[in-house]
N, C-alpha and C positions, 0 to 999 in steps of 0.2 A: 536615242535622237530620233526624232520625227523626220521624214523625208516627204517633200513636196516635188512632185514632177510637174514642171511649169513650162510655159512658152511666153517669153517676154512680151509680146504684143497682143496676146489673147485677152479680151476683156474679162473673161471668166477667170483666168489665172491671175490677172492684175488684182482683182477684188479679194481673192483668196489669200495672195501675198500681203495686201494691206491689213486684212483682219489678223493674219498670223503675227505680223511685225507689231501691230498696235497692241495685241494682247501679251506680247513679250515671250510667246512660245517658242523655245529654241527648235529650230527646223533647219535641216540642210536641204538646199533648194538645187535641184538639178534641171538645167536648161535643156529641153527635148528639142532634137531636130525631127520635125514632123516627117521627114523623108526616111528617117532611120531611128525609129522609136526604140528605147532601151528594152531589152528583153525582160529586165526586172519589173518595169512599169507594166509591160503587157501581161506578165505573169500575175501582177496583182490586180491589174484592171484590164481584162481583155477588150474592153469597148475600145480602148486606145485613143482617147481623148483627154486633153488636160483641162484642168488641174486634177491630179490625184494625190491624195494625201495617205502616206503609209505611216500609221502611228507606230510609236516605239513598242507597243504591245501587240502589234501585227494587224490591228484594225485597219481597214481600208475604207476612206470616204472619197467618193468619186464625183460628188456634184460641189460646185463652187459655193453655193448657198449653205449647203451642209457644213462644208469646211469653216465658213465664216461663223456659223452658230456654234460649232464646236470650239472654235478659238475663243469666241466670248464666253463660253460655258466655263473656260479655263481662267479667264481674267477679262474683265470689262471696266476698267478704271474710270472712264468718262461716260459710262451708260450709253453706249451706242444702240443698246436694245432696252428700252424702258418696259415696265410692266404693261403700260397701256400703248399698245402698238398697232392698231387697225390701219392708220394711214400707211405705216411704214410697209406693212404686208401688202396693201393694195398697190402701192407704187412698185414694189418690186415685182409683184405678179404681173402688173401691166407690162412692165419692161421686159420680163423675161419671156412673155409670150407674144403679145401684140407688137410691141415696139421692136424686138429683135428680128421678127420676120419683116417688117418694113424696113429696117435697117439693112438687112441682107439684101433685099429687093433694090434698095436705093444704091448701095454700094456695089452690087454685082447686076446692075440693070441689064447689061448685056444677056445675061442668063434668063432674064424674064422679059422677052421682047413683046409681050401682050401689051405693055404700057411703056411710054417713055420715062426715063429717069425722073423727070420733074413731077410725075404722077406720084411716085413713091415718095419722093421728097415731101410732097404736099401732105400726103397722109401721115408721114412721121412728124410733120410740123404740128399737126393736131396735139400730139403728145407734148412736144416742145412748148407750145402755148399754154398748156395746163401746168407745166412746170414753172412757166413764167409767172403765171398767176399765183402759184404757192409762194414764190420768192417775192412777191410784191411788197410784203411788209416783214418779212423775216429772212435772214441771212442763210438759212438752211431749209431744206425741202419740208421738214416737218416742224420748224420752230426755231429757237434761238440757238440751239446747239447742234453739232454733227451728230447724225445717227447712222444706222446700218443703212438707211435708205439712200443717203448721199453717196456713201462708199459703194454700194451695190450698183447704182445707176451710172455714177460719173464716168466709168470706162466706156460705156455704151454711148453716152452723150458725145464723149470725145471723139469716138469713132465716127459718129454722124457728122460731127463738125468738121472732121478732117476729109470727108469725101469731096467737099467743095469750100475750102476755107474762105475763099472771097464772098460766097453766098451767106455762109453762116456770120461772117464778120458784120455784113449789112443787114442781117435779118432782124426783124423788130423784137429781139428778145434780149434787152441790155441786162436785165437782172440775171438771167440764165447764163449770158456770156461771162459776167462778172463772176458768178458762182463757178463756172468752170475754170475760169483763169485762175481763180484763187485755189482752187482744188489742185490743179495741175502744178501750181508753184509751191504746194505744201511740201514740208520735209518728208511726210509719210509717202506721197506718191513718188517724189524723185528718189528716195531710198529704194523703193521696189522696183523702180525702172532702172536701176544700175546693172549694167550688162554683166551676166554671169559666164563663166567659161563654157 
């Protein structure tokens, strides 16, 4: 049995759990207390951050995107990862580098007093606007079907939206708001957000 060390609200862990569930890979999920990380997890991955997948054969995968790719290599029934995927890779790269930095500064603006919270939100909104444009004529970020891009980005857009829900609700991104609502209501997302012991 594979083992995933996870933390329910971590966006990286969320996307790893979704890929594993979608692929049907049997996995035991261990919910980690960030204040008391399990010794087995730290032995497998001394970096001490989630998610960490310990495969049945002993292989350790420490990055969420690698876990997602590994899961899809086991089984990808709806083709989340098509052969032609430059846009998918570009969107994930931008999310995991530029947008994540802006998200952290917006969410924890008190730690970055050089600028007010609204400054970081405005910078993040540039990314939201790009996603809004992508969703103008298709229900998903890269076309008519759900792909790795949607699943990899949604937990981070969710986090950005939750910093100031009133602001996000009235922001000029109706397509993105509908995309996020649909995602959060999906059976896949609700299943992986069920509380673990």
